[in-house]
N, C-alpha and C positions, 0 to 999 in steps of 0.2 A: 242595686241600681246605682250607677255612677252619675252623681248629680253634676259634676263638672262636665262630663261628656254631653249631658242634656243641655246645659247652658251653652256650650260651644256649638252644638248643633243648631240651637235656636238662633244664636248670633250669626252663624254662617249662612243661615237661610233668610235673614231679614232683607227687606227691600232697601234699607239704608246701608251705605258703606260704613264700615266700622274699623278703626284701628287703635291699637294701644301703644303708647310710648312710655318708656321708663324715665327716670329723672335725668338721664343723659340725652333724652329725646331720641333714643334708638327705637325703631319700630319693631315690636315683638309679636304683633298679631295683625292680620289683614284678611278681611272676610271676602266672600265671593262677590257680594254686591260692590265692594271697593274695586275689585278686578274689573267688573263690568262697566262701572261708571268711568274709571280712569284709563282703562286699557292696560294697566300694569298687573302682571301676574304676581302671585304670592312670593315666588322665589326671586323676583326682581326688586322687591321692596323690603321684605322682612330681614332684619339684621342691619339695615342702613339707618343712619341718622336722618332726621327730617331734611336738613339742608342737602344731604346726598341723594335723596329719594327722587329728584327731578320733578316733584309735584310743584315746587316753586310757587306757593300761594302768594297772591297779591290782593290788596284791598281795592276798592272802587277808585282810589286815586292812583293806583299803580305801585303803591309802596310794597317792596318785597318783605313779606311778613317773617320769613326765616331769619332775616337780619334785624328787623325792627317791628316790634309789636306782635310777636307770635302768641296766639291765644293759648296754645298748649304749654308753652314756656311759662306764661303768666299763671295758668291754673296749677301747674306743678309747684309754683312758689306759694300762691295765696289760697289755693283750694276753692276758688270761686268758680261757679258754673258760668259759661259764656255761650252766647248764641250770636252768630254773625253771618254776614253774607260775604263770601270771598270768591276768588277766581283761581282755580287750579289749572295746571298745564296738563292736558291729556297727552298720552303717549304719542299720538299722531302730530302733536305740536300746537293745536289750537287751544284757546282759553275757554274754560267751562265754568259758568257761575254755579256755585253750590251754597246751600244753607248748612252751617255747621253748628253742632251742639257739643260743647266740650265740658267734661266733668272729671273730677279727681277720683282716683282709686286709693283707698287707705288699707294699710295693714298695721294693726296694733296702734291705731291713732296717728300713724305717720303716712304722709303722702308718698306712694311708691311710683306713681306715674299718673297719666291721664288718658282718657278715652275720647276720641272724636268720632261722632256720628255725622254723616253728611249725605245730602240728597241733591240730585240735579235740580237747579232752580232756573232752568231755561224758560223764558216767557214764550207764549204762543207766537208763531209766525204771523206776520201781517196777512199773508195770503190764505184764503181758505182752501181746503184740500181739493174740493171739486174744481175750482178755478185752476188750481195748480195742475191737476191731472189732465184737464181738457186743453189748456193753453200751453202748458209746459214750456217748450223751447221758444215760443213766440214772446214770452214775457220774461224769460230768465236767461242769464248768461250761462252757457253750458259748462264753462270751466269752474267758476266760483260757486255756481248754484244760486247766486243772488239775482234780484231783479236787474234787468238790463237797461240800457240807455233809453229805449222807447218807453218802457214801463215807468221809469223814473221821471221822464219828461211829462208823461201824461198825468202822473200823480202830482207833479209840481204845478201843472196847470190847474188841477182841481184845487190844490191848496191855495193858489193865488185867487181863485174865484171865491173860495170861502173867506179869505182875508178881505177882499173888496166888499163882499155883500154882508158879511156878518162880523167882521173885525176879528176873526179867529187867527191868532198869531202863530207863526211857525218860524223855525230857523233853518237855514241852508248851510251845510258844511261840505266843502270839497277837499278831499284828502288825496295827496299825490305821494306815491312811494318815492323816497329819495334815492337817487342813483340806481334806479332799477335796471337801466340798460347795462350799467357796469356790472351789476350783480349777475345778470344773465351771461355777460361775456366771461366772467370769472368762473361761473358754476354751471352754465349750460341752460338751454331752453327748458329742459325737463325740470330742473331745479326751480326755475322761475315760475313755471306752471304749478308746481307743487306748492310753492309759497303762496301764490294767488288763491289756490284751492283752500289752503289752510286758513288764510285770512278770511275768505268767504265763510268758512265754518265758524270761526271765532265771532265774526260780526253777526251771523245768523242766530247764534245761540244767545246773543246779548241784546236782541231787539225787543222793544216794547210794541204792543199791538198797535198803538197810535202812530208809530213812526215807520219810515221806510228807508232802508239803507241798501244800496246796490252798487254795481260796477258801472262806472260812467264811461271811461275809456280804458285803454290797455292797463295803465298803472294807476288809474284814478278811481276813487270811490266817492259816492255822494250820499250824504245823510240828510233826510228831510224830517225834522223833529217838531212835533206839536208841543208848544210851551204856553204857560200862563203868563210869565213875566220874562222880559228879554234878558234879565240877569241870570236866568236859568240856562240860557243857550250855551255858554261856554262849557258847562258840565258835559253836554252831549258831544260837543266838538272834541273835548278831551277824551271822551269815551271811545270815539272812532279812532283817534290817534293811538290810544292805548291798545285797542284791539289789534292794530297793525303791528306796533312795536313789540307787543308781547308774544307774537306768533313766531315760532321757530321751525326750521326744517333741518334735516341732516343732509349735508353735501360734502363730498370728498373726505368723509370720515370725521367731520366735526359739525357741530350745530351752529346755525347762523340765523340772524334776524336782521331786520331792516328798520329804518326810521321813516317817518312820514311828516310832511308839511301840510298844514291845514289852514284854510281860509273860512271864516264864519261871518255870516251876515243875516239880517232879517229884512222882510219886505217893507217898502215904503209905498204910500198910496199911488205915487207916480210910476211905480215899477211895472215892467212887463216881465215875462219869464226870461227872455234873453238878457235884459238889463240886470236882473237879479243874479243870473249865472255869471255874467261878465264881472260883476263886482266880487263875487265869491272867488272866482279864478284869480283876479288881481290880488286879493288878500292872501290867497295861497302862494302866489308868486312872491309876495312880500315876505312870507314866512321863509321861503327858500333864500331870498336875498339877505335875510337877517341871520342866516346860519343853519337853517333847516331844523327838523325835529321839534316843531313848535306849532302852536295855534296863534294865528293873527286874527284879532276880532275887529270888526268894522268900528272905527272910533266914533262914527255918527250914530251907533246904536243907542237908543234911549235906555235909561236905567229902569 
């Protein structure tokens, strides 16, 4: 009985993605679950170094881990096991949250490489499946698959009512894709639609159950986030910006991505839904005026 073949068969049929890198961070093993989770086939990955693999792991702050803070690189050096939440780039271009477990492999007491196990860490969507199947197009934007303007506006009214009656705080972020019209002129409507679709997938896979993120206008996305303290709000505004700027598509033979300008505010007792939206839009426009690709926070937000 070939013990190695048994081990390989077990690993290849695990639900978790698994890959092995040597001390040079060359990928020498890539199991079937890794193919299913990332969209990349064995022959597209094995033999490449981590930076060449196109997985482009980033952390929750958007830091590129291949260049700074790579868990595999660190484990190859110190032999410590690491468990983290990171975001990989799926072959289709959207960002996917995964939980990783990295541990070293030894031969004769020397570290020869490290293994990373990873599993999809997408939170449940806000909408329940029954509502989704019945209402479908009435509640969702057909291109991005996200909640549409009407759905967002209704939910925002509900959150405002909660705020007035129970003091439940939330934050509103409006994100506008920078220079989207120029992008479509350069690469065509189909490329623009593909970009919006991929952004929708990235956002949808990174939503919390308590929040709602959707497509507001052609190039605008709105995030409505439940928060405990107002100082938590910028984290979520940055998250929607990162979901947009980390999304890539292929057009005219090369990969492209865009930036986004975001405005962030929280409700005041005197607010109506329209006044809250107007303030968030104004802050988004301030982001554009200040150079784009940034979040502008309402300076009157309490700490």
